[in-house]
DOLOKE-681425 format. One record per residue (C-alpha): residue number from 1; y, z, x. Coordinates in nm, 2 decimals, padded with zeros to 4 digits, always signed. Example, Ala and Ser with C-alpha at 12.3 -4.5 7.8 and 13.67 -1.06 7.14 Angstrom:
! DOLOKE-681425
   nr       y       z       x
    1  -00.45  +00.78  +01.23
    2  -00.11  +00.71  +01.37
***
This chain:
! DOLOKE-681425
   nr       y       z       x
    1  +10.78  +11.93  +10.21
    2  +10.71  +12.04  +09.86
    3  +10.50  +11.73  +09.82
    4  +10.28  +11.75  +10.12
    5  +10.21  +12.15  +10.07
    6  +10.12  +12.11  +09.73
    7  +09.88  +11.78  +09.77
    8  +09.75  +11.94  +10.11
    9  +09.66  +12.26  +09.89
   10  +09.50  +12.07  +09.59
   11  +09.30  +11.89  +09.83
   12  +09.19  +12.18  +10.02
   13  +09.09  +12.36  +09.71
   14  +08.89  +12.09  +09.58
   15  +08.69  +12.09  +09.91
   16  +08.62  +12.44  +09.82
   17  +08.85  +12.65  +10.04
   18  +09.05  +12.94  +09.83
   19  +09.41  +12.87  +09.90
   20  +09.71  +13.05  +09.80
   21  +10.06  +12.91  +09.79
   22  +10.34  +13.19  +09.86
   23  +10.68  +13.12  +09.78
   24  +11.00  +13.25  +09.72
   25  +11.13  +13.32  +09.36
   26  +11.40  +13.10  +09.27
   27  +11.41  +13.18  +08.88
   28  +11.37  +13.51  +08.72
   29  +11.16  +13.34  +08.43
   30  +10.87  +13.23  +08.66
   31  +10.55  +13.37  +08.63
   32  +10.44  +13.61  +08.94
   33  +10.08  +13.44  +08.95
   34  +09.98  +13.08  +08.85
   35  +09.66  +12.90  +08.87
   36  +09.76  +12.54  +08.98
   37  +09.38  +12.44  +08.99
   38  +09.03  +12.58  +09.08
   39  +09.06  +12.77  +09.35
   40  +09.45  +12.73  +09.40
   41  +09.69  +13.03  +09.31
   42  +10.07  +13.02  +09.35
   43  +10.25  +13.32  +09.38
   44  +10.62  +13.39  +09.35
   45  +10.76  +13.66  +09.58
   46  +11.06  +13.84  +09.54
   47  +11.29  +13.79  +09.83
   48  +11.66  +13.78  +09.78
   49  +11.82  +13.68  +09.44
   50  +11.60  +13.48  +09.19
   51  +11.81  +13.18  +09.24
   52  +11.83  +12.87  +09.45
   53  +12.04  +12.93  +09.75
   54  +12.14  +12.70  +10.03
   55  +11.94  +12.71  +10.35
   56  +12.16  +12.89  +10.55
   57  +12.12  +13.20  +10.35
   58  +11.74  +13.20  +10.35
   59  +11.76  +13.37  +10.70
   60  +11.87  +13.69  +10.54
   61  +11.59  +13.69  +10.32
   62  +11.31  +13.68  +10.59
   63  +11.26  +14.06  +10.61
   64  +11.20  +14.06  +10.20
   65  +10.97  +13.80  +10.22
   66  +10.78  +13.95  +10.49
   67  +10.75  +14.27  +10.30
   68  +10.64  +14.10  +09.97
   69  +10.39  +13.93  +10.18
   70  +10.23  +14.24  +10.37
   71  +10.04  +14.37  +10.10
   72  +09.86  +14.06  +09.98
   73  +09.53  +13.91  +10.07
   74  +09.33  +13.95  +10.23
   75  +09.35  +13.61  +10.40
   76  +09.17  +13.44  +10.68
   77  +09.46  +13.29  +10.83
   78  +09.83  +13.23  +10.74
   79  +10.00  +12.88  +10.75
   80  +10.37  +12.88  +10.74
   81  +10.59  +12.56  +10.62
   82  +10.96  +12.56  +10.76
   83  +11.08  +12.84  +10.99
   84  +11.17  +13.10  +10.75
   85  +10.82  +13.16  +10.60
   86  +10.71  +13.13  +10.95
   87  +10.92  +13.40  +11.07
   88  +10.80  +13.62  +10.80
   89  +10.44  +13.56  +10.83
   90  +10.36  +13.56  +11.21
   91  +10.44  +13.93  +11.23
   92  +10.21  +13.98  +10.93
   93  +09.95  +13.76  +11.09
   94  +09.95  +13.94  +11.44
   95  +09.93  +14.28  +11.26
   96  +09.61  +14.19  +11.07
   97  +09.45  +13.99  +11.37
   98  +09.44  +13.66  +11.20
   99  +09.58  +13.32  +11.33
  100  +09.92  +13.19  +11.21
  101  +09.97  +12.82  +11.19
  102  +10.30  +12.68  +11.18
  103  +10.44  +12.34  +11.05
  104  +10.80  +12.28  +11.05
  105  +10.90  +11.95  +10.85
  106  +11.23  +11.94  +11.02
  107  +11.35  +12.09  +11.33
  108  +11.69  +12.17  +11.38
  109  +11.90  +11.96  +11.66
  110  +12.11  +12.15  +11.93
  111  +12.47  +12.03  +11.87
  112  +12.45  +11.87  +12.23
  113  +12.15  +11.63  +12.11
  114  +12.16  +11.28  +11.93
  115  +12.03  +11.44  +11.63
  116  +12.34  +11.64  +11.59
  117  +12.52  +11.42  +11.37
  118  +12.27  +11.44  +11.10
  119  +12.08  +11.77  +11.13
  120  +12.25  +12.12  +11.29
  121  +12.09  +12.46  +11.24
  122  +12.17  +12.59  +10.93
  123  +12.15  +12.97  +11.04
  124  +12.23  +13.13  +11.37
  125  +11.85  +13.22  +11.42
  126  +11.70  +12.86  +11.34
  127  +11.68  +12.74  +11.69
  128  +11.57  +13.03  +11.85
  129  +11.33  +13.12  +11.55
  130  +11.16  +12.78  +11.56
  131  +11.10  +12.81  +11.94
  132  +10.95  +13.13  +11.89
  133  +10.73  +13.00  +11.63
  134  +10.60  +12.71  +11.87
  135  +10.53  +12.93  +12.15
  136  +10.36  +13.22  +11.95
  137  +10.18  +13.06  +11.69
  138  +09.80  +13.00  +11.73
  139  +09.84  +12.62  +11.61
  140  +10.13  +12.39  +11.50
  141  +10.06  +12.11  +11.29
  142  +10.30  +11.82  +11.31
  143  +10.29  +11.50  +11.09
  144  +10.41  +11.27  +11.36
  145  +10.35  +11.20  +11.76
  146  +10.77  +11.23  +11.75
  147  +10.77  +11.57  +11.61
  148  +10.48  +11.68  +11.82
  149  +10.70  +11.57  +12.13
  150  +10.99  +11.76  +11.99
  151  +10.79  +12.07  +11.94
  152  +10.66  +12.08  +12.31
  153  +10.96  +11.93  +12.50
  154  +11.23  +12.13  +12.28
  155  +11.06  +12.42  +12.16
  156  +10.82  +12.47  +12.45
  157  +10.50  +12.46  +12.22
  158  +10.18  +12.42  +12.45
  159  +10.01  +12.09  +12.40
  160  +09.68  +12.19  +12.35
  161  +09.79  +12.40  +12.04
  162  +10.02  +12.11  +11.87
  163  +09.81  +11.87  +11.64
  164  +09.92  +11.57  +11.47
  165  +09.82  +11.50  +11.08
  166  +10.00  +11.23  +10.93
  167  +10.08  +11.29  +10.57
  168  +09.88  +11.14  +10.27
  169  +09.96  +10.92  +09.97
  170  +09.86  +10.91  +09.64
  171  +09.73  +10.56  +09.61
  172  +09.59  +10.58  +09.27
  173  +09.98  +10.68  +09.16
  174  +10.19  +10.46  +09.41
  175  +10.06  +10.13  +09.33
  176  +10.17  +09.77  +09.34
  177  +10.33  +09.58  +09.06
  178  +10.13  +09.31  +08.86
  179  +10.41  +09.04  +08.89
  180  +10.66  +08.99  +09.16
  181  +11.02  +09.18  +09.16
  182  +11.28  +09.04  +08.95
  183  +11.58  +08.87  +09.14
  184  +11.81  +08.97  +09.24
  185  +11.67  +09.29  +09.09
  186  +11.70  +09.62  +09.27
  187  +11.62  +09.80  +09.60
  188  +11.58  +10.19  +09.62
  189  +11.70  +10.45  +09.86
  190  +11.48  +10.79  +09.75
  191  +11.61  +11.09  +09.94
  192  +11.78  +11.44  +09.93
  193  +12.16  +11.37  +09.86
  194  +12.30  +11.48  +10.19
  195  +12.46  +11.33  +10.50
  196  +12.15  +11.36  +10.68
  197  +12.00  +11.08  +10.50
  198  +12.25  +10.80  +10.59
  199  +12.28  +10.69  +10.25
  200  +12.63  +10.57  +10.32
  201  +12.49  +10.33  +10.55
  202  +12.28  +10.19  +10.27
  203  +12.59  +10.12  +10.04
  204  +12.76  +09.94  +10.36
  205  +12.45  +09.73  +10.41
  206  +12.46  +09.60  +10.05
  207  +12.83  +09.56  +10.06
  208  +12.76  +09.28  +10.33
  209  +12.52  +09.09  +10.14
  210  +12.66  +08.75  +09.92
  211  +12.74  +08.87  +09.57
  212  +12.50  +08.57  +09.45
  213  +12.21  +08.75  +09.62
  214  +12.30  +09.12  +09.61
  215  +12.06  +09.32  +09.42
  216  +12.15  +09.68  +09.26
  217  +12.11  +09.98  +09.48
  218  +11.95  +10.27  +09.29
  219  +11.98  +10.60  +09.45
  220  +11.71  +10.84  +09.35
  221  +11.75  +11.22  +09.44
  222  +11.98  +11.51  +09.36
  223  +12.21  +11.70  +09.60
  224  +12.07  +11.97  +09.86
  225  +12.21  +12.31  +09.75
  226  +12.54  +12.33  +09.94
  227  +12.61  +11.97  +09.94
  228  +12.70  +11.96  +09.53
  229  +12.99  +11.71  +09.61
  230  +12.82  +11.48  +09.84
  231  +12.72  +11.25  +09.52
  232  +13.10  +11.21  +09.42
  233  +13.16  +11.12  +09.78
  234  +12.89  +10.83  +09.80
  235  +13.03  +10.71  +09.47
  236  +13.39  +10.69  +09.62
  237  +13.25  +10.51  +09.92
  238  +13.09  +10.26  +09.69
  239  +13.43  +10.22  +09.50
  240  +13.61  +10.17  +09.83
  241  +13.34  +09.87  +09.91
  242  +13.39  +09.72  +09.59
  243  +13.03  +09.81  +09.46
  244  +13.13  +10.04  +09.17
  245  +12.89  +09.83  +08.96
  246  +12.60  +09.75  +09.19
  247  +12.51  +10.15  +09.26
  248  +12.30  +10.35  +09.03
  249  +12.26  +10.72  +09.03
  250  +11.95  +10.83  +08.87
  251  +11.89  +11.19  +08.99
  252  +11.57  +11.36  +09.12
  253  +11.24  +11.19  +08.97
  254  +10.93  +11.30  +08.89
  255  +10.62  +11.19  +09.08
  256  +10.57  +10.93  +08.80
  257  +10.90  +10.83  +08.76
  258  +10.97  +10.73  +09.14
  259  +10.62  +10.57  +09.14
  260  +10.72  +10.34  +08.86
  261  +11.09  +10.30  +09.05
  262  +10.92  +10.21  +09.37
  263  +10.68  +09.96  +09.21
  264  +10.97  +09.75  +09.04
  265  +11.19  +09.76  +09.37
  266  +11.23  +09.45  +09.61
  267  +11.23  +09.72  +09.93
  268  +11.30  +10.09  +10.00
  269  +11.58  +10.20  +10.22
  270  +11.56  +10.50  +10.46
  271  +11.87  +10.51  +10.67
  272  +11.82  +10.86  +10.77
  273  +11.97  +11.02  +11.10
  274  +11.64  +11.14  +11.16
  275  +11.30  +11.21  +11.00
  276  +10.98  +11.40  +11.13
  277  +10.78  +11.13  +10.92
  278  +10.94  +10.98  +10.60
  279  +10.68  +11.02  +10.32
  280  +10.89  +10.80  +10.07
  281  +10.81  +10.54  +10.32
  282  +10.45  +10.58  +10.29
  283  +10.50  +10.60  +09.90
  284  +10.68  +10.24  +09.92
  285  +10.40  +10.11  +10.11
  286  +10.14  +10.22  +09.86
  287  +10.33  +10.07  +09.59
  288  +10.33  +09.71  +09.78
  289  +10.70  +09.68  +09.90
  290  +10.85  +09.63  +10.24
  291  +11.06  +09.92  +10.39
  292  +11.39  +09.90  +10.61
  293  +11.42  +10.22  +10.80
  294  +11.59  +10.37  +11.10
  295  +11.41  +10.32  +11.43
  296  +11.42  +10.69  +11.47
  297  +11.19  +11.01  +11.48
  298  +10.85  +10.95  +11.29
  299  +10.98  +10.66  +11.08
  300  +10.84  +10.45  +11.40
  301  +10.50  +10.56  +11.29
  302  +10.56  +10.56  +10.92
  303  +10.65  +10.20  +10.94
  304  +10.50  +09.93  +11.13
  305  +10.81  +09.69  +11.25
  306  +10.73  +09.32  +11.09
  307  +10.40  +09.44  +10.96
  308  +10.48  +09.69  +10.70
  309  +10.86  +09.68  +10.70
  310  +11.16  +09.64  +10.95
  311  +11.29  +09.89  +11.17
  312  +11.66  +09.90  +11.25
  313  +11.76  +10.02  +11.57
  314  +12.16  +10.04  +11.51
  315  +12.37  +10.23  +11.26
  316  +12.59  +09.91  +11.26
  317  +12.60  +09.82  +10.90
  318  +12.60  +09.43  +10.99
  319  +12.24  +09.50  +11.13
  320  +12.12  +09.68  +10.81
  321  +12.28  +09.36  +10.62
  322  +12.07  +09.13  +10.81
  323  +11.73  +09.32  +10.79
  324  +11.80  +09.34  +10.39
  325  +11.90  +09.00  +10.36
  326  +11.61  +08.82  +10.54
  327  +11.37  +09.01  +10.31
  328  +11.58  +08.87  +09.98
  329  +11.57  +08.54  +10.11
  330  +11.24  +08.52  +10.22
  331  +11.00  +08.67  +09.94
  332  +10.70  +08.51  +10.09
  333  +10.74  +08.76  +10.41
  334  +10.87  +09.04  +10.20
  335  +10.53  +09.00  +10.01
  336  +10.33  +08.99  +10.32
  337  +10.48  +09.29  +10.47
  338  +10.45  +09.48  +10.11
  339  +10.04  +09.36  +10.11
  340  +10.00  +09.54  +10.47
  341  +10.18  +09.86  +10.37
  342  +09.95  +09.89  +10.09
  343  +09.65  +09.81  +10.29
  344  +09.78  +10.07  +10.55
  345  +09.87  +10.33  +10.30
  346  +09.50  +10.31  +10.14
  347  +09.38  +10.46  +10.45
  348  +09.60  +10.76  +10.45
  349  +09.47  +11.00  +10.18
  350  +09.57  +11.36  +10.11
  351  +09.18  +11.45  +10.12
  352  +09.20  +11.31  +10.50
  353  +09.49  +11.51  +10.58
  354  +09.32  +11.84  +10.41
  355  +08.99  +11.75  +10.61
  356  +09.19  +11.74  +10.92
  357  +09.39  +12.06  +10.84
  358  +09.06  +12.25  +10.77
  359  +08.93  +12.14  +11.07
  360  +09.21  +12.29  +11.28
  361  +09.15  +12.64  +11.07
  362  +08.80  +12.64  +11.14
  363  +08.84  +12.61  +11.51
  364  +09.10  +12.88  +11.50
  365  +08.84  +13.11  +11.29
  366  +08.57  +13.03  +11.55
  367  +08.76  +13.13  +11.86
  368  +08.89  +13.45  +11.67
  369  +08.48  +13.52  +11.60
  370  +08.40  +13.46  +11.95
  371  +08.65  +13.67  +12.12
***
């Protein structure tokens, strides 16, 4: 979400729009106002303690964030990302008579749904709040058709107000390597370290490979607040499968470091239980490497099966081992997938995403002026 918000904001600002990013202060030393680029300002608002908190705590800061937001502006419209900010901004927008746009980036699964194994509501009001935002916002922007379907079918959003705008990728940063990856080399899983991302399955897939062709598995990312013990659990899982020396944790990566990591990898694994899109899959495609991903949610749109990668419609470790092994044992096939992925990624720019976003804004503002 952070990557998408900033990249879209930078592109909108470059197109001449005045953009402000409003976020909750999580560091007491952070400046109240920062200029990120021409036409682009970042504001840290005081709402709750100035520290990182688990997502489930944020519901109690919604009212404080709304109060901090209320005197700012004037703004032509407010665009919220995730449900916490939406619940704060929707009332402010209504009071001012301006449009409110909502993006979710993830949507809670009811305990009765298939997605509940990976994603449950982090706080009591989430399911109700997300439905309220989907039904009451002037527009909802989703990153995939899968997310659009969820907004309409599960949250009750009106189809005519839900627009799909796939994310972009910086294809000048995420670029292919000049030489083939080393063998056996390494493969990457880049994600927040939390159960939703299914990284235990990546470890199990690796365990099923013959030792002679087994690459190193690099896990890039840090634990989500509230899941601080999860990296240790993954390390124990690797030891239990005899892979203590085959797994490397490298922690959160800068954009530049992630690009370098992907560039040198043989493939990316995305074994998530659910993803609204899976931006890292697009970044891997731009890096010219194939992706092995769960056939769930927006990943079926981010990865073209047997064209830019392989989709696995199972959580059976053997099925994942088979997919990984196929790419390891057929470098020419892996290279074709990587080349097709690069071609696909070059069409999905952040400037394109920003233009589509601005078109939705313009339609809302024109409708407001005509009313």
